[in-house]
C-alpha positions as CSV (number, residue, x, y, z in Angstrom):
1,M,-12.0,-18.7,15.9
2,D,-10.7,-18.8,12.4
3,H,-10.1,-15.1,12.6
4,H,-8.1,-15.5,15.8
5,N,-6.0,-18.3,14.3
6,H,-5.3,-16.2,11.2
7,F,-4.3,-13.3,13.4
8,H,-2.0,-15.6,15.4
9,R,-0.3,-16.9,12.3
10,R,0.2,-13.4,10.8
11,E,1.6,-12.2,14.2
12,A,4.1,-15.2,14.2
13,E,5.1,-14.5,10.6
14,H,5.7,-10.8,11.4
15,D,7.8,-11.8,14.4
16,M,10.0,-14.1,12.2
17,I,10.5,-11.4,9.6
18,G,11.4,-8.9,12.3
19,V,14.0,-11.4,13.7
20,R,15.6,-11.8,10.3
21,K,15.9,-8.0,9.7
22,R,17.5,-7.6,13.1
23,M,19.9,-10.4,12.4
24,I,20.9,-8.7,9.1
25,G,21.7,-5.5,11.0
26,A,23.7,-7.4,13.6
27,F,25.6,-9.3,10.9
28,L,26.6,-6.2,9.0
29,L,27.9,-4.5,12.2
30,N,29.8,-7.5,13.3
31,F,31.3,-8.1,9.8
32,F,32.6,-4.5,9.4
33,F,34.0,-4.5,12.9
34,T,35.8,-7.8,12.2
35,I,37.6,-6.2,9.3
36,I,38.6,-3.2,11.5
37,E,40.0,-5.6,14.1
38,F,42.1,-7.5,11.6
39,I,43.6,-4.1,10.3
40,A,44.1,-2.8,13.8
41,G,45.7,-6.0,14.9
42,A,48.2,-5.9,12.0
43,L,49.0,-2.3,12.5
44,T,49.6,-2.6,16.3
45,N,51.1,-6.1,16.1
46,S,48.7,-7.1,18.9
47,M,48.0,-10.8,19.2
48,A,45.1,-10.1,21.6
49,I,43.3,-8.0,19.0
50,L,44.0,-10.5,16.3
51,S,42.7,-13.3,18.4
52,D,39.5,-11.4,19.1
53,A,39.3,-10.7,15.4
54,V,39.3,-14.4,14.7
55,H,36.7,-14.9,17.4
56,D,34.5,-12.2,15.9
57,L,34.9,-13.8,12.5
58,G,33.5,-16.9,14.0
59,D,30.6,-14.8,15.4
60,T,30.0,-13.4,11.9
61,I,29.8,-16.9,10.5
62,A,27.5,-18.0,13.3
63,I,25.1,-15.0,12.7
64,S,25.1,-15.6,8.9
65,S,24.3,-19.3,9.4
66,A,21.6,-18.4,11.9
67,L,20.2,-15.9,9.4
68,W,20.0,-18.6,6.8
69,F,18.3,-21.1,9.1
70,E,15.8,-18.4,10.3
71,K,14.9,-17.6,6.6
72,K,14.6,-21.3,5.9
73,A,12.2,-21.7,8.9
74,E,9.8,-19.2,7.3
75,K,8.9,-21.5,4.5
76,T,5.4,-23.0,4.6
77,R,4.7,-26.7,5.0
78,D,4.8,-29.1,2.0
79,R,4.6,-32.8,1.3
80,K,8.1,-33.4,2.6
81,Y,7.9,-31.1,5.7
82,T,4.3,-31.6,6.7
83,Y,4.8,-29.5,9.9
84,G,6.7,-26.8,8.0
85,Y,10.4,-25.8,8.3
86,R,10.4,-24.3,11.8
87,R,12.8,-27.0,13.1
88,Y,15.5,-25.3,10.9
89,S,15.5,-22.4,13.3
90,T,16.2,-24.8,16.2
91,L,18.9,-26.5,14.1
92,G,20.5,-23.1,13.6
93,A,20.3,-22.5,17.4
94,L,22.1,-25.8,18.0
95,L,24.9,-25.0,15.5
96,T,25.2,-21.4,16.8
97,S,25.5,-22.6,20.4
98,G,28.1,-25.2,19.4
99,I,30.2,-22.5,17.8
100,L,29.8,-20.4,21.0
101,V,31.0,-23.4,23.2
102,I,34.0,-23.9,21.0
103,G,34.8,-20.2,21.2
104,C,34.6,-20.2,25.0
105,V,36.8,-23.3,25.3
106,L,39.4,-21.6,23.0
107,I,39.3,-18.5,25.2
108,L,39.9,-20.6,28.3
109,Y,42.6,-22.6,26.6
110,E,44.5,-19.4,25.7
111,S,43.8,-17.5,28.9
112,I,44.7,-20.0,31.6
113,P,48.4,-20.3,30.5
114,R,48.6,-16.5,30.4
115,L,47.2,-16.3,33.9
116,I,50.1,-18.5,35.1
117,N,52.7,-16.8,32.9
118,P,51.4,-13.2,32.1
119,E,52.5,-11.7,28.8
120,E,52.9,-8.0,28.1
121,V,50.0,-6.4,26.3
122,M,49.5,-3.0,24.6
123,A,47.2,-1.3,27.1
124,T,46.7,1.9,24.9
125,G,45.7,-0.2,21.9
126,M,43.4,-2.3,24.0
127,L,41.7,0.8,25.4
128,W,40.8,2.3,22.0
129,M,39.8,-1.0,20.5
130,S,37.6,-1.9,23.5
131,I,35.7,1.4,23.1
132,L,35.1,0.6,19.4
133,G,34.2,-3.0,20.4
134,I,31.6,-1.8,22.9
135,V,30.1,0.6,20.4
136,F,29.9,-1.8,17.5
137,N,28.8,-4.9,19.5
138,G,26.5,-2.8,21.6
139,L,24.7,-1.6,18.5
140,A,24.5,-5.2,17.3
141,A,23.0,-6.3,20.6
142,L,20.5,-3.5,20.5
143,R,19.5,-4.6,17.0
144,L,18.8,-8.1,18.4
145,S,17.1,-7.1,21.6
146,G,13.4,-8.0,21.6
147,G,13.9,-9.7,18.3
148,G,11.8,-12.8,18.9
149,K,11.7,-15.7,21.4
150,S,13.0,-18.4,19.2
151,L,16.0,-20.5,20.4
152,N,17.9,-19.4,17.3
153,S,17.6,-15.7,18.1
154,R,18.4,-16.4,21.7
155,S,21.6,-18.2,20.7
156,V,22.7,-15.3,18.5
157,M,21.9,-12.9,21.3
158,L,24.3,-14.9,23.5
159,H,27.0,-14.3,20.9
160,M,26.4,-10.5,21.1
161,L,26.3,-10.6,24.9
162,E,29.6,-12.4,24.9
163,D,31.2,-9.8,22.7
164,V,29.9,-6.8,24.7
165,L,30.9,-8.2,28.0
166,G,34.3,-9.2,26.6
167,W,35.0,-5.7,25.4
168,V,33.8,-4.2,28.7
169,A,36.3,-6.5,30.4
170,V,39.0,-5.4,28.0
171,L,38.2,-1.8,28.7
172,V,38.5,-2.2,32.5
173,G,41.5,-4.4,32.1
174,S,43.3,-2.0,29.8
175,I,42.8,0.9,32.3
176,I,44.1,-1.2,35.2
177,I,47.1,-2.5,33.2
178,Y,48.0,1.0,31.9
179,Y,48.4,2.3,35.5
180,T,49.7,-0.9,37.3
181,S,51.3,-3.2,34.6
182,W,49.3,-6.1,36.1
183,Y,49.2,-8.1,32.9
184,W,47.5,-11.0,34.6
185,I,44.3,-8.9,34.8
186,D,43.7,-9.5,31.1
187,P,43.5,-13.3,31.1
188,L,41.6,-13.3,34.5
189,L,38.8,-11.1,33.0
190,S,38.7,-13.3,29.8
191,I,38.3,-16.4,32.0
192,G,35.4,-14.8,33.9
193,V,33.5,-13.7,30.8
194,A,34.0,-17.1,29.0
195,T,32.8,-19.0,32.1
196,F,29.7,-16.7,32.4
197,I,28.8,-17.2,28.7
198,L,29.5,-20.9,28.9
199,V,27.0,-21.4,31.7
200,N,24.3,-19.5,29.8
201,V,24.9,-21.3,26.5
202,I,24.7,-24.7,28.3
203,R,21.3,-23.7,29.6
204,N,20.2,-22.7,26.1
205,L,21.5,-26.1,24.8
206,R,19.4,-27.9,27.3
207,D,16.3,-26.1,26.0
208,I,17.4,-26.9,22.4
209,L,17.9,-30.6,23.2
210,N,14.5,-30.7,24.9
211,V,12.9,-29.5,21.6
212,F,14.7,-32.1,19.5
213,L,13.8,-34.9,22.0
214,Q,10.2,-33.7,21.8
215,T,9.7,-33.2,25.5
216,S,6.6,-31.3,26.7
217,P,7.1,-27.5,26.8
218,P,8.2,-26.6,30.3
219,D,5.3,-24.1,30.9
220,F,2.6,-26.4,29.5
221,N,-0.2,-27.1,32.1
222,R,-1.3,-30.6,31.1
223,D,-3.3,-31.3,34.3
224,G,-5.3,-28.1,34.0
225,M,-6.1,-28.7,30.3
226,E,-7.1,-32.3,30.8
227,K,-9.3,-31.3,33.8
228,E,-11.2,-28.8,31.6
229,L,-11.6,-31.4,28.8
230,L,-13.0,-34.0,31.1
231,A,-15.5,-31.4,32.3
232,L,-17.1,-31.2,28.8
233,D,-20.5,-32.6,28.4
234,K,-20.6,-36.2,27.0
235,V,-16.8,-36.6,27.4
236,K,-16.2,-39.7,29.6
237,D,-12.4,-40.1,29.4
238,L,-9.2,-39.1,27.6
239,H,-5.8,-40.7,26.8
240,D,-2.8,-40.5,24.6
241,T,-2.0,-36.9,25.2
242,H,1.1,-35.9,23.3
243,V,2.5,-32.4,23.2
244,W,5.8,-31.1,21.8
245,S,7.3,-28.0,20.3
246,L,8.8,-27.4,16.8
247,D,11.0,-24.6,17.8
248,G,10.4,-23.7,21.4
249,T,7.5,-21.4,20.5
250,F,5.2,-23.3,18.2
251,N,3.5,-26.1,20.1
252,I,1.7,-29.2,18.7
253,L,-0.7,-31.6,20.6
254,S,-2.6,-34.7,19.8
255,I,-5.2,-36.3,22.1
256,H,-7.9,-39.0,22.2
257,L,-11.3,-38.1,23.8
258,V,-13.7,-40.9,24.7
259,V,-17.3,-39.8,24.3
260,N,-20.7,-41.4,24.9
261,A,-21.6,-44.0,22.3
262,D,-24.9,-42.2,21.5
263,V,-23.5,-38.8,20.6
264,T,-24.9,-37.3,17.4
265,V,-22.9,-35.7,14.6
266,A,-23.9,-32.3,16.0
267,D,-22.6,-33.3,19.4
268,Q,-19.3,-34.4,17.9
269,I,-18.9,-31.0,16.2
270,E,-19.7,-29.2,19.4
271,I,-17.2,-31.3,21.5
272,R,-14.4,-30.8,18.9
273,T,-15.1,-27.0,18.8
274,K,-15.0,-26.6,22.6
275,A,-12.0,-29.0,23.0
276,N,-10.1,-27.1,20.4
277,R,-10.8,-23.8,22.1
278,I,-9.6,-25.2,25.5
279,I,-6.5,-26.7,24.1
280,R,-5.5,-23.5,22.2
281,S,-6.0,-21.5,25.3
282,Y,-3.1,-23.5,26.8
283,G,-0.6,-22.3,24.2
284,V,-1.1,-25.0,21.6
285,D,-0.8,-23.8,18.0
286,H,-1.7,-27.1,16.2
287,P,-4.1,-29.5,18.1
288,T,-5.3,-32.8,16.7
289,I,-8.3,-34.2,18.4
290,A,-9.4,-37.8,17.9
291,L,-12.9,-38.9,19.2
292,E,-13.5,-42.5,20.4
293,F,-16.9,-43.9,21.3
294,D,-17.4,-45.5,24.7
295,G,-16.9,-49.3,24.4
296,E,-15.0,-49.0,21.1
297,D,-11.8,-51.1,21.0
298,C,-9.0,-48.7,19.9
299,S,-6.1,-50.7,21.1
300,Q,-4.7,-51.1,17.5
301,C,-5.2,-47.5,16.5
302,C,-3.3,-46.1,19.5
C-alpha cells in the first residue's frame, strides 16, 4: 500500500512538472506573438490588430501568473500550510478566469457598437495576421493539450482556445470582407467567439468556487463508499463524513467509524487498514479515519 501511495505521489508530481513546462512553452509563444502584433498594428495603423495585441498582452500576463501559481503549488506542506500549497493552483485558476471574463466583456463592449455602426477594416492585413495568429496560438494550445487536469491548466487552456477561435473568426471574416466589404462580419464573429468563451469560463468558475467552498467532488460516490465501510467486520456505524478537494484533483476525507467496544488493538489496525484501502479506491488521496467504541460519548469531540 505504501508503494502504491508513493507511486501515486510521484505520478502527481510528474504531472505538475509537465504542466509547468507546457505553460512555459505557451507563455513564450504568446509573448513573442504579442510583440509581433504591436509592431504589425503600428505599421498597418490597424486598431483591430492593436486591440488584439492588448488582449494577447493580457493573456501573456494571465499565463505568467498561472505559471507562478502552478510552481507555488508544487511546494511540500509545512507548519503554515499543513495540507501543502495546492490551493495556489486553484487561486491561479480563479485569477486567470477573472482576466478572461474581463477580456470577453471588453470584446463585447467594443464589438456591439461596431455591429450597429460598422467601421472599415483592412481585410488584407487581417488575413495575414490571422494566419500568423492561428499558427502561434495553435502551437501554444498544442503545448497545453493534455497538460494536466488542474483547474489552473484548464483556465489557461481556455485562454488559448479563445485566441485560436478568435483568429479563425478573423480569417473567415477577412476573406468575406475582402470580397464583399461587409464590415459588420468582423464584430459579429467577435461577439460569437466572446460569448462561446464566456459560457465555458463561467462553467470553469463554478468548479473553482466549488473547490473554495469545500463542496464534495462531483464524481465522489459517498453512498457506495459508506456501504462498503459498514460491511466491514466489527464496524457498527459511521458518521461525520467530510470530503473536499484542494485543487479539483487532490481529494481529502475524514470520517468516524463506530466499532464494537471489545475490539482488540489488532482488530483496530485491521479495520483501519481495510477502511483506508476502501476510501482510497474512491479517489481519496488523504483519508483521516477516527475510530469510536460502541457506547462511547463523542458528542464533544465531533
